[in-house]
N, C-alpha and C positions, 0 to 999 in steps of 0.2 A: 620135690613139692614142699617149701616151709610155709607151716601155717601162723600166722601171729597168735602169740599168747591172749587168750581170753579176758578182758580189762573187768574186771569186779570186786565190787566195794561189796559188806556186808555188813546191816548195821543188824544192831540186837532191839526190840518193840521188847515191852514187857504189858500184858494182856492180864489186867484182872493180878488172881497170882502162879499163871502163867507166861508164857513167854513167844515169839517166834522173831528166827532170826531170819530174817530179808534177801537176796541174796540179788542183788541190779547188775548186770549184762549191758556193760556203755554196747550202743546202739538198739537193744531189742526188746521193747518193750513189758513181753514177761517178764515176770520175778518169779524164780526156785526159791521156796521156803522148808525150813526143819520150824515144828511146832514145839513146845518140850509141857512140861505140866508137875505141880507140883506132887515133893510122891514123900513128902511128909521124913523124917529123921534119922538118920543111925548114929551111936554115940553123938549125939548133937550135932550131925553134921544132915546139913540142910541137900537130901536126894533133891535130883531134879527128872523127870521121866519126859529123855524122848519120844516126845507119841505118836509122830510123822516125818519125812520130807519129802518134797514136793517139788520135780521140777521138769514144765512142762519143757514136752519135743522139742519147742520150736528154740530154745536155748538146752535142750539136750544134747552128750558128750563133751562136753566141755568143762568137765570138773568141779560143776555147779557145786553140785549134792556133795562132792566129795569137802567142798571146801565147808561148805556150810561145817558138817560134825567137824574140821579141824576148830575150823574160830567154838566151834562152844566145846572143844575139851580143852582150847587155851585158857576160855575163860571161865571149867574147873579147875587148870592148874597155876590159873590168879586168884580165887573167887576163893575154893578150898570148900565148893559142893561139887558130889559124886553124880555118877546117868546113870540112870535102868532106861538101858539101850531097850528098847520096847517095840521101835521100828528094826524094821531087818534090815536094812540096808544101815543102820547107828551098828545094831548086832552084829555086822558083820565087817563090817570096818573096826569095831573092837576089835572081834577072828583077827585079821589081821596086822596089828599093833599090839601085842605083849607086851608096850613099853606102856599103854593107857590103865593094863588090872588094876593098879591103884582111884583110879579112879575109878570105878565100876562098881554101884549099886549093885 
């Protein structure tokens, strides 16, 4: 039984001082998201608090949550901020990916 890969688009939206990564699955009306809040700075480096990762059940099981975290991590690597993984899912992904250790606040 073969399954086609999920076609997923992730965009980043700044809202006030925080932001939201939004995942849209092609053909679905529901969206998943990862919200972050400002967490101050440490040694002059911005900290973003990964507060919530929400994926509606209807689009669950397709790697949406993992893709949202991956995008947050890619942005941290590119833009030079740190992540405080308050969201339990983000914290789990950090524990599974030791190479992200330098990005953890």
